[in-house]
C-alpha positions in Angstrom: 3.9 -47.0 -56.7 1.0 -47.9 -54.7 3.4 -49.0 -51.8 4.6 -45.6 -51.8 1.6 -44.0 -52.3 0.2 -46.1 -49.1 3.2 -45.3 -47.3 3.1 -41.5 -47.7 -0.6 -41.5 -46.7 0.2 -43.4 -43.4 2.9 -40.9 -42.6 0.5 -38.1 -43.5 -1.8 -39.5 -40.8 0.8 -40.1 -38.2 2.0 -36.8 -38.7 -1.5 -35.1 -38.8 -2.4 -37.1 -35.3 1.0 -36.0 -33.7 0.3 -32.4 -34.8 -3.3 -32.7 -33.0 -1.6 -34.2 -30.0 0.8 -31.5 -29.5 -2.1 -28.6 -30.1 -4.4 -30.4 -27.9 -1.2 -30.9 -24.9 -0.2 -27.0 -25.7 -3.6 -25.7 -25.0 -4.2 -27.6 -22.1 -0.7 -26.6 -20.7 -1.8 -23.0 -21.5 -5.4 -23.2 -19.7 -3.3 -24.9 -16.7 -0.8 -21.9 -16.7 -3.8 -19.5 -16.8 -5.8 -21.4 -14.1 -2.8 -21.3 -11.7 -2.3 -17.6 -12.4 -5.7 -16.8 -11.4 -5.9 -19.2 -8.6 -2.1 -17.0 -7.7 -3.9 -13.7 -7.9 -7.3 -14.5 -6.0 -5.0 -16.3 -3.1 -3.0 -12.6 -3.0 -6.2 -11.0 -3.0 -7.3 -12.8 -0.1 -4.1 -12.4 2.0 -4.3 -8.6 1.3 -7.9 -8.5 2.0 -7.0 -10.2 5.4 -4.1 -7.8 6.4 -6.2 -4.7 5.5 -9.2 -5.9 7.6 -6.5 -6.3 10.3 -5.0 -3.3 10.0 -8.3 -1.3 10.1 -9.3 -3.1 13.4 -5.9 -2.6 15.0 -5.2 -6.2 14.8 -1.4 -5.6 14.9 0.0 -8.7 16.0 -1.5 -10.3 12.8 -0.2 -7.7 10.9 3.5 -7.4 11.9 3.3 -11.5 11.4 2.3 -11.2 7.8 4.6 -8.4 6.3 8.0 -8.7 4.8 10.1 -7.7 6.9 13.6 -8.7 8.3 12.2 -8.7 12.1 9.5 -10.6 10.9 11.7 -13.2 8.8 13.6 -14.0 11.9 10.4 -14.2 14.2 9.0 -16.9 11.8 12.2 -18.6 11.3 12.7 -18.8 15.1 8.8 -20.3 15.5 9.7 -22.8 13.1 12.8 -23.8 14.6 11.4 -24.1 18.2 8.8 -26.4 17.0 10.4 -29.0 14.9 10.3 -32.5 16.4 12.2 -32.7 19.7 13.2 -29.4 19.8 11.8 -25.9 21.6 9.1 -25.9 24.5 6.6 -28.7 22.7 9.0 -31.1 21.3 6.7 -31.6 18.3 5.9 -30.2 14.9 3.7 -27.5 14.9 2.6 -25.3 11.6 3.0 -21.9 12.8 1.4 -20.8 9.6 -2.0 -22.6 10.3 -1.9 -21.5 13.9 -2.1 -17.7 12.9 -4.9 -18.5 10.1 -2.1 -17.9 7.0 -0.7 -19.9 4.2 2.8 -18.6 5.3 3.3 -16.0 2.3 4.8 -12.8 3.5 3.3 -9.4 2.3 5.7 -6.9 0.9 5.0 -3.4 2.8 4.0 -1.8 -0.4 1.8 -4.5 -1.7 -1.1 -3.1 -3.8 -4.6 -4.9 -3.9 -7.0 -4.8 -6.8 -8.5 -1.4 -6.0 -5.3 0.3 -5.6 -4.9 0.4 -1.9 -1.8 0.0 0.2 -0.7 -0.7 3.9 0.1 2.7 4.3 -3.0 4.3 3.1 -5.2 2.0 4.8 -3.3 2.4 8.4 -3.4 6.2 7.8 -6.9 6.2 7.1 -7.6 4.0 9.8 -5.6 6.1 12.7 -3.3 2.8 13.4 -0.4 4.6 13.6 1.1 2.3 15.5 1.4 0.2 12.1 2.2 3.5 10.2 5.7 3.7 12.3 6.0 -0.1 11.7 5.8 0.6 7.8 7.7 3.7 7.9 10.1 2.1 9.5 10.2 -0.9 7.3 10.7 0.9 3.7 6.8 1.8 3.0 6.6 4.2 -0.3 5.9 7.8 1.2 5.2 8.8 -2.4 2.3 6.6 -2.2 -1.0 8.0 -3.4 -4.5 7.6 -2.4 -6.0 5.4 -5.2 -9.4 7.5 -5.3 -8.0 11.1 -4.1 -4.8 10.7 -5.8 -3.2 12.7 -3.4 0.1 12.1 -1.3 0.3 10.1 2.0 0.3 13.8 4.1 -2.6 15.1 2.2 -4.4 11.8 3.2 -3.1 12.1 7.0 -4.6 15.9 7.0 -7.9 14.5 5.2 -8.8 12.1 8.0 -7.2 14.6 11.1 -4.7 11.8 11.8 -2.3 14.7 13.8 0.0 11.9 14.9 0.3 10.3 11.3 1.4 14.1 10.0 3.9 14.5 12.6 5.4 10.5 11.7 5.4 11.4 8.2 7.1 14.8 8.0 9.5 13.4 10.5 10.4 10.2 8.3 10.6 13.0 5.1 10.5 16.6 5.7 10.1 17.4 2.0 6.9 16.2 1.9 5.4 19.4 3.4 4.5 21.5 0.3 4.5 18.5 -2.5 1.0 19.2 -4.6 -1.4 16.7 -5.6 -1.0 15.6 -8.8 -4.7 15.7 -9.7 -5.3 19.0 -8.5 -2.5 20.9 -7.0 -3.7 20.8 -3.6 -1.1 20.8 -0.6 -1.5 19.5 2.8 -2.3 22.3 3.9 -5.1 22.8 1.7 -6.3 19.4 3.4 -6.1 20.4 6.9 -7.8 23.7 6.4 -10.7 22.2 4.4 -11.0 20.4 7.6 -10.4 23.5 10.0 -8.0 21.3 12.2 -6.0 24.1 13.8 -3.7 21.4 15.5 -2.8 20.2 12.3 -2.7 23.6 10.6 -0.2 24.5 13.6 2.0 21.6 12.9 2.2 22.1 8.9 2.9 25.5 9.6 5.9 24.9 12.1 7.3 22.7 9.2 7.5 25.1 6.5 3.8 24.8 4.9 3.3 27.7 2.6 -0.2 28.9 2.7 0.0 30.8 -0.3 1.3 28.1 -2.5 -1.1 28.0 -5.4 -3.1 25.1 -7.0 -3.7 24.2 -10.6 -6.8 26.5 -10.2 -4.8 29.3 -8.6 -6.4 29.0 -5.3 -4.6 28.6 -1.8 -5.0 27.7 1.6 -4.8 31.4 2.7 -8.0 32.0 -0.3 -9.7 28.7 1.2 -9.7 30.0 4.6 -11.1 33.8 3.8 -13.8 32.4 1.7 -14.9 29.6 4.3 -14.9 32.5 7.0 -11.8 30.7 9.2 -10.9 33.6 10.7 -8.6 32.2 13.3 -7.0 30.4 10.5 -6.8 33.0 8.3 -4.9 35.2 11.2 -2.8 32.0 11.7 -1.5 32.1 8.1 -1.2 36.1 8.0 1.1 35.9 10.8 3.2 32.8 9.4 3.2 35.0 6.3 4.6 38.1 8.4 7.2 35.8 10.2 8.5 34.7 7.1 9.0 37.5 5.0 12.0 38.4 3.5 12.6 42.4 3.7 
C-alpha cells in the first residue's frame, strides 16, 4: 500500500510539473505572439507615416514605388530580376528595397493609419493631384470619409480648394456630386460656398450640383451664400435654379 501511495505521489508531482511547464510554455508563446503583433503594427504605422510624408512632399516616385499596384509589382519584379548575380546592368546582387529606404512591403491604396487617414485624403489635402490620379486609376475608395470632418472626398477637395481634384473625382464618379455628409448633411457645394470659391462652384453646378438641397439642419448652399452676403454666388445659384426649373 505504501508503494502504491508513493507511486501516486510521484505521478502527481510529475503531472503538476508537466502542467506548470505547459502553462509557462503557453504563456511565453502567447507573449511572443503579442510582441510580434505589436512589432508588425508599429512597422505598418511607420510605413504609412513614410508614405503620407512622401505624398505631402510630392515625392511621387517613392509613393508609386511603395503602393500595391500591378504596375508597381511588375516594376519591382523587373528590378529584382535585372539585379541578380550574372544578370542585368550590374551583374551583382542588389537589394532594391534598401536602395529605396523601405522594407519591401507594398502598401494597399486604401490603407488607413491609426488616425483614420488614407492615401486619397492625404493626396487631396496636399494638392498632390498626380498621386490622386494614380490612386483613382488603381482602385482608391471614392466613398472615403475624412477622419476629422467626416465628409466625402469631394467635400474635402472643395474645402481645400483643390479644383483639379474636384474635376478628377467627378470624372471618375459623377454620382458624388450631391452626396451629403453623414454628420450634418452638407454637400460639396456647401463647402465650396463656405470657401467662396467661384471657380469650383461653377464646376459643381456644371456637373449637376443642387444649390437648394437641404442639409440636416434645413440649410442650403443658397442660404449660406445669402447669409454671407456673397452676391455673385447668389446670382450663380439663382441662374442655375432658373435654368433647371421644370415648367
